[in-house]
C-alpha positions in Angstrom: 101.0 84.8 118.2 103.5 87.5 117.2 103.9 91.0 116.1 105.1 89.6 112.9 101.9 87.6 112.4 100.3 90.8 113.2 101.8 93.0 110.5 101.7 90.2 108.0 97.7 90.0 108.2 97.6 93.7 107.9 100.1 94.2 105.2 98.4 90.8 103.1 95.0 93.0 103.0 96.5 95.8 101.8 98.5 94.2 99.2 95.4 92.2 98.2 93.0 95.3 98.0 95.8 97.0 96.0 96.6 94.2 93.5 92.9 93.1 93.2 91.9 96.8 92.3 94.5 97.1 89.5 93.7 93.4 88.3 90.0 93.6 88.2 89.5 97.6 87.5 92.4 97.9 84.8 93.9 94.8 83.8 91.2 92.0 83.4 89.4 91.5 80.1 87.0 92.4 79.2 87.5 95.7 80.8 84.7 96.3 82.8 86.4 99.6 84.4 89.2 102.0 83.8 89.9 101.1 79.9 86.1 100.5 79.4 84.9 101.7 76.0 81.5 102.2 77.6 82.4 104.4 80.4 82.6 108.2 80.0 86.0 109.7 80.5 85.0 111.3 83.8 84.0 107.8 85.3 87.4 106.7 84.0 88.9 109.3 85.7 87.0 108.2 88.8 88.3 104.7 88.7 92.2 105.5 88.4 91.3 107.7 91.3 90.2 104.8 93.2 93.2 103.2 91.9 96.2 105.4 92.9 94.4 106.1 96.1 94.3 102.5 97.5 97.4 102.4 96.1 98.9 105.2 97.8 97.5 104.6 101.2 98.5 100.9 101.2 102.2 102.0 100.5 101.7 104.1 103.6 100.0 101.4 105.6 103.4 99.2 104.4 105.9 102.0 105.5 103.7 101.9 109.0 104.3 98.5 109.3 107.7 98.1 108.2 109.7 101.3 107.8 112.2 102.9 110.1 111.0 105.4 112.2 110.9 105.6 116.0 107.3 105.2 116.6 107.3 101.9 114.4 105.4 99.1 116.0 103.7 101.3 118.4 99.9 100.6 118.9 99.1 103.7 117.1 101.4 102.8 113.9 99.7 98.9 113.8 96.1 100.5 114.0 96.8 103.2 111.2 98.3 100.8 109.1 95.1 98.6 109.6 93.0 101.7 109.5 94.3 102.6 105.9 93.2 99.3 103.7 90.3 99.1 106.3 88.8 102.4 105.5 88.7 101.3 101.9 86.8 97.8 102.4 84.6 99.5 104.8 83.5 102.1 101.8 82.0 99.0 99.9 79.4 99.1 102.3 77.8 103.0 102.5 78.6 102.8 98.6 75.7 100.5 97.9 73.1 102.6 99.3 73.6 105.1 96.4 70.2 104.7 94.1 70.8 102.6 91.2 74.2 101.4 92.5 75.7 97.9 92.2 78.7 96.0 93.5 78.0 93.8 90.0 80.3 94.7 87.0 77.8 96.1 84.4 76.5 92.8 82.3 77.6 90.4 84.9 74.6 87.9 86.0 74.8 87.7 89.9 75.4 83.8 91.0 75.6 84.8 94.8 73.6 87.0 97.2 76.0 89.9 97.0 78.8 90.5 94.6 82.4 88.3 95.5 83.9 91.8 96.3 81.5 92.6 98.8 82.3 89.1 100.6 85.6 89.5 100.0 85.8 93.0 101.9 83.8 91.3 104.6 86.3 88.9 105.0 89.6 91.6 104.9 87.6 93.5 107.3 87.7 90.4 109.7 91.4 89.9 108.8 92.2 93.4 109.7 89.7 92.8 113.1 91.7 89.5 113.7 95.0 91.1 113.7 93.7 94.2 116.0 93.0 91.9 118.3 95.9 89.8 118.5 97.9 92.8 118.6 95.9 94.2 121.8 96.3 91.0 123.3 100.2 90.9 123.1 100.4 94.3 124.3 98.5 93.3 127.6 
């Protein structure tokens, strides 16, 4: 158990969120989100807002983990670095509470009890939790 592993787990969760978001919402074909011809312009704006928000938040997380500043590697820096991707993974769950909201892509036939991105968010929250638990044990 080392601080490098803690930071690596947090960085992995943020990078996976950013790359996964861009791939599944903007790059993967057939387009389901950002470039979908079926989406209204304002819906596309919200998709772009989501993608740029996760990108900027996770760049901030990486800076907190690896940037050159006086408080680097403090407990607060590590917790905030984990909080930034965690905030987006956590947002999957209350979003499902809205009437007629679905985590499944439009037209996709459900093949699990929940959409894969919901399962991934649960796993990544577990990864972040393990990283913070490891950090707490390293500091004690």
